[in-house]
C-alpha positions as CSV (number, residue, x, y, z in Angstrom):
1,M,-26.8,-18.9,-6.6
2,N,-26.3,-20.2,-10.6
3,D,-26.7,-16.6,-11.6
4,V,-23.1,-14.8,-10.3
5,K,-21.5,-12.7,-12.8
6,W,-17.8,-11.4,-12.2
7,T,-17.5,-7.7,-13.3
8,L,-12.9,-7.1,-13.6
9,S,-12.7,-3.5,-12.6
10,D,-9.7,-3.3,-14.4
11,P,-9.4,-6.0,-17.2
12,Y,-6.0,-4.2,-18.0
13,V,-4.2,-5.1,-15.1
14,Y,-5.7,-8.4,-15.1
15,Q,-4.8,-9.7,-18.6
16,N,-0.9,-8.4,-17.7
17,L,-1.0,-9.9,-14.6
18,V,-2.0,-13.6,-15.8
19,K,1.0,-13.2,-18.0
20,L,3.0,-13.2,-14.8
21,V,1.9,-16.2,-13.7
22,R,4.9,-18.5,-12.1
23,A,7.1,-15.7,-12.4
24,K,8.6,-13.5,-9.0
25,V,6.9,-10.3,-8.1
26,A,7.0,-7.8,-6.1
27,V,3.4,-6.3,-4.8
28,Q,3.0,-3.0,-3.4
29,T,-0.7,-2.3,-1.5
30,A,-2.0,0.3,1.1
31,H,-0.9,-1.6,3.9
32,G,2.6,-2.7,2.9
33,S,4.4,-4.9,0.4
34,V,5.0,-8.7,-0.9
35,R,7.4,-10.5,-2.7
36,G,7.0,-13.8,-4.5
37,T,5.7,-15.7,-6.7
38,L,2.9,-15.2,-8.3
39,L,0.7,-19.0,-8.5
40,N,-2.9,-17.5,-9.6
41,V,-4.6,-14.4,-10.5
42,E,-8.2,-14.3,-10.5
43,P,-11.2,-11.4,-11.4
44,D,-11.3,-9.7,-7.9
45,H,-7.5,-11.0,-6.6
46,I,-4.0,-12.4,-7.0
47,V,-2.4,-14.7,-4.9
48,V,1.3,-14.3,-4.2
49,E,4.0,-17.2,-2.1
50,M,6.0,-15.6,-0.3
51,G,8.3,-18.1,2.5
52,G,5.7,-20.8,2.3
53,N,3.3,-19.0,2.9
54,S,-0.1,-18.1,0.6
55,F,-1.2,-14.0,0.4
56,F,-4.5,-13.2,-1.1
57,I,-4.2,-10.0,-2.3
58,R,-7.3,-8.1,-3.7
59,T,-6.9,-6.7,-7.6
60,Q,-8.1,-3.0,-6.3
61,Q,-5.4,-2.6,-3.3
62,I,-2.6,-2.7,-5.5
63,I,-1.3,0.3,-6.0
64,W,2.0,-1.3,-8.3
65,M,3.4,-4.3,-8.9
66,V,6.6,-5.8,-10.4
67,S,7.9,-8.5,-12.0
68,N,11.8,-10.4,-11.6
69,P,12.2,-7.3,-8.8
70,S,16.3,-7.2,-7.6
71,S,17.2,-7.6,-4.8
72,P,17.9,-4.6,-2.3
73,A,21.4,-2.9,-2.8
74,S,23.3,-3.8,0.0
């Protein structure tokens, strides 16, 4: 079990995500979107806090992401 090695599937996305920790974000996946605070970035997933819940989103499932999203027009 000590021989575990991580491989980044998309190192540029990972590097940019790390810069956004603690920022407000909107993340779109094939199953919907999440808006909240980016709490953590790992090689294979991110953690976004929304409404007191932590959402663990696989990095490979991210279609797009926006930092500091504006509120929808009313």
